[in-house]
C-alpha positions in Angstrom: -19.2 39.4 -2.7 -15.7 40.0 -4.2 -15.4 42.2 -7.1 -14.3 39.1 -9.4 -17.0 36.7 -8.2 -19.4 38.5 -11.1 -16.8 37.1 -13.3 -14.8 40.4 -14.0 -11.2 39.4 -14.7 -8.5 40.5 -12.5 -7.5 39.2 -9.0 -9.0 41.1 -6.0 -7.6 40.9 -2.7 -10.5 38.9 -1.2 -10.3 35.2 -1.6 -13.2 33.4 -3.3 -15.3 30.4 -1.9 -16.4 28.2 -4.4 -18.9 25.2 -3.1 -18.1 22.1 -5.3 -21.6 20.5 -6.0 -20.0 17.0 -6.5 -20.2 16.6 -2.6 -24.2 18.2 -2.3 -26.8 16.0 -2.4 -27.8 14.8 -6.0 -31.1 14.7 -5.6 -31.6 18.0 -4.1 -29.0 19.7 -6.2 -30.7 22.9 -6.6 -31.9 23.4 -3.1 -28.1 22.6 -2.0 -26.9 25.2 -4.4 -29.3 27.8 -2.9 -28.0 26.6 0.8 -24.9 27.3 -0.4 -25.8 30.9 -2.0 -27.3 31.8 1.7 -24.5 30.7 3.5 -22.3 33.0 1.4 -20.4 31.0 -1.3 -19.2 33.2 -4.1 -18.8 30.7 -7.2 -20.8 27.4 -7.7 -18.1 25.1 -8.7 -19.5 22.1 -11.0 -17.5 19.1 -11.7 -18.0 17.5 -15.4 -17.0 13.8 -15.3 -17.3 11.2 -18.4 -16.2 7.9 -16.7 -13.3 7.9 -19.1 -10.6 10.8 -18.0 -11.8 10.0 -14.7 -13.7 6.8 -13.3 -16.6 8.7 -12.1 -20.0 10.1 -14.0 -21.1 13.5 -12.9 -23.1 16.3 -14.4 -23.7 17.5 -17.6 -24.5 21.1 -19.1 -28.1 20.6 -18.2 -27.2 21.2 -14.7 -25.3 24.2 -15.1 -28.2 25.5 -17.1 -30.6 24.7 -14.3 -28.5 26.5 -11.6 -28.6 29.9 -13.5 -31.4 30.8 -11.3 -29.6 30.6 -8.1 -27.9 34.0 -8.9 -24.5 32.9 -8.5 -21.8 32.4 -11.1 -21.4 28.9 -12.0 -18.3 27.6 -13.3 -17.7 24.3 -15.2 -14.7 22.2 -14.6 -14.4 19.5 -17.1 -12.7 16.1 -16.0 -13.5 14.7 -19.6 -11.3 13.4 -22.6 -11.4 15.6 -25.7 -13.1 18.4 -23.7 -13.0 20.4 -27.0 -16.2 18.1 -28.0 -17.9 19.8 -24.9 -16.7 23.3 -24.3 -19.6 24.6 -26.6 -22.6 23.2 -24.3 -21.3 24.4 -21.5 -20.6 28.1 -22.4 -24.0 28.0 -23.9 -25.5 26.7 -20.8 -24.3 29.8 -19.0 -21.1 28.8 -17.4 -18.9 31.7 -16.9 -15.6 30.0 -16.6 -15.0 26.7 -18.6 -12.0 24.7 -17.3 -10.2 21.8 -19.0 -7.4 19.4 -18.2 -4.5 20.0 -19.9 -3.8 16.1 -19.8 -6.8 15.7 -21.5 -6.5 17.3 -25.2 -4.0 17.6 -27.7 -4.3 21.3 -28.7 -4.7 23.2 -25.2 -4.1 26.6 -26.5 -6.6 26.4 -29.6 -9.1 25.3 -27.1 -8.2 28.1 -24.6 -9.0 30.4 -27.6 -12.3 29.0 -28.7 -13.6 28.9 -25.0 -12.9 32.7 -24.9 -14.3 33.1 -28.6 -17.5 31.5 -27.3 -17.8 34.3 -24.9 -16.6 32.4 -21.4 -13.5 32.8 -19.5 -11.2 30.0 -20.1 -9.5 28.0 -17.6 -6.7 25.1 -17.5 -6.4 22.5 -14.8 -3.3 20.4 -14.0 -3.5 17.0 -12.2 -1.0 16.5 -8.8 1.6 14.8 -10.7 1.6 17.4 -13.6 4.5 20.2 -13.2 3.8 23.6 -14.1 6.3 23.7 -16.5 3.9 21.7 -18.9 1.9 24.8 -18.9 4.4 27.2 -19.1 3.6 28.4 -22.8 0.0 28.7 -22.1 0.0 30.8 -18.8 -0.4 34.2 -21.1 -3.5 33.0 -22.7 -5.6 31.6 -19.6 -8.1 33.3 -17.3 -7.8 30.8 -14.6 -5.3 28.2 -13.6 -6.9 25.1 -11.4 -4.5 23.3 -9.3 -5.5 20.0 -8.3 -4.7 19.1 -4.9 -6.0 16.0 -5.2 -6.5 13.2 -8.2 -9.6 13.9 -9.7 -12.6 11.9 -10.0 -13.6 11.5 -6.6 -14.8 13.7 -3.9 -13.8 13.4 -0.2 -10.1 12.5 -0.9 -7.4 14.3 1.6 -5.6 17.2 0.6 -2.1 16.5 -1.1 0.4 19.0 0.8 3.2 18.4 -1.7 1.2 20.3 -4.3 1.5 23.6 -2.0 4.9 24.4 -4.0 3.4 24.2 -7.3 0.8 26.9 -6.2 3.6 28.9 -4.8 5.3 28.7 -8.5 2.1 29.4 -10.2 1.6 32.6 -8.6 5.1 33.9 -9.1 4.9 32.8 -12.7 1.2 34.3 -13.4 2.5 37.5 -11.9 5.2 38.0 -14.3 3.2 36.4 -17.4 -0.3 37.1 -17.0 -1.5 39.4 -13.7 -4.9 39.0 -14.3 -5.5 35.2 -13.9 -6.8 33.7 -11.1 -5.5 30.6 -9.4 -7.9 28.3 -8.1 -7.3 25.1 -5.8 -9.4 22.1 -5.5 -9.2 18.9 -3.7 -9.4 18.6 -0.1 -9.9 22.1 0.7 -11.1 22.8 4.2 -10.5 25.5 6.8 -7.8 23.5 8.6 -5.7 24.2 5.2 -7.1 27.4 3.7 -4.6 29.5 5.5 -1.6 27.9 3.5 -3.4 27.8 0.7 -4.2 31.1 0.5 -0.5 32.2 1.6 0.7 30.2 -1.3 -1.2 32.7 -3.8 -4.5 30.9 -4.7 -7.6 33.4 -5.3 -10.3 30.7 -5.4 -10.8 28.1 -2.8 -13.2 25.3 -4.4 -14.5 23.0 -1.3 -17.2 20.4 -1.4 -17.0 17.7 1.7 -15.8 20.3 4.0 -18.6 22.6 3.3 -21.4 20.2 2.5 -20.5 17.7 5.2 -20.5 20.4 8.1 -23.1 20.4 10.7 -23.9 24.2 9.8 -22.9 25.1 6.2 -22.6 29.0 7.0 -20.5 28.5 9.7 -18.0 26.3 7.6 -18.0 28.8 5.0 -17.2 31.9 7.2 -14.3 30.0 8.9 -12.9 28.8 5.6 -13.2 32.7 4.4 -11.4 33.7 7.7 -8.7 31.3 7.3 -8.3 31.9 3.7 -8.1 35.9 4.0 
C-alpha cells in the first residue's frame, strides 16, 4: 500500500485507488468494503448527500464509524449544504480526510482550519463548472483538492473530459503553493481514462461503478492501478 494511504501527508509516486461506496450494494455495505480491501484498494471513499446540495440522500457519520473495522482509511466527501454543521461528526466518526464543496459554504477558509483543528485532513471539492481560480486563495490551506469530473449527486455518470485541463492546472498550482497536498479525481473514473487522469497530475482516483460493477473486482482494481501508474 502506498505511503500516504495511511493518511501521512505528502504525495508519493504511486497512485491511490479509492473505492467509492456509493456504487456498492447498500444492503451489504460492510461486506462490499471488505471485498474492496481484499481487491487491493487503498481508500474507502464515502459520499455524503443531503438531498439539498445534491438531489439524493446517502450515508451519514454512522456509516463512516461502522467502516473503521475494515482496516482501510475512510475519507468522507460531504456533498451537503452548510457543511460546517457536519464536519465535527465525521471527524469524530473516524474519517481521516473530510472534504467539503467550495460551492456549499460561505467561509471555506475557516472550515478548512476547523477540520484540521479537530484532527482530520481537510479537503476542498470543486464541481466541474467551478474554475480553479475560485480556490486560488485556499490552496495553501488544504490537504486535498478533489476535482469532480461529473456533476455531483448520482453514481454511474460519464467522465467529463473537459475537466482534464483543470487537473493539470491544479497540479501546477499546488506544486507552487502547497506541494504536500493531494489531488483526488472523482466521477466516471475507469481503467479507460485512468492513464490520462494520472498524467494530468491526480494522486487519488476515486471510482465506484467501474469497480463494483466489474465482473471481478480485483481485476478492475489492478487494471486501473496499472493504467494510472
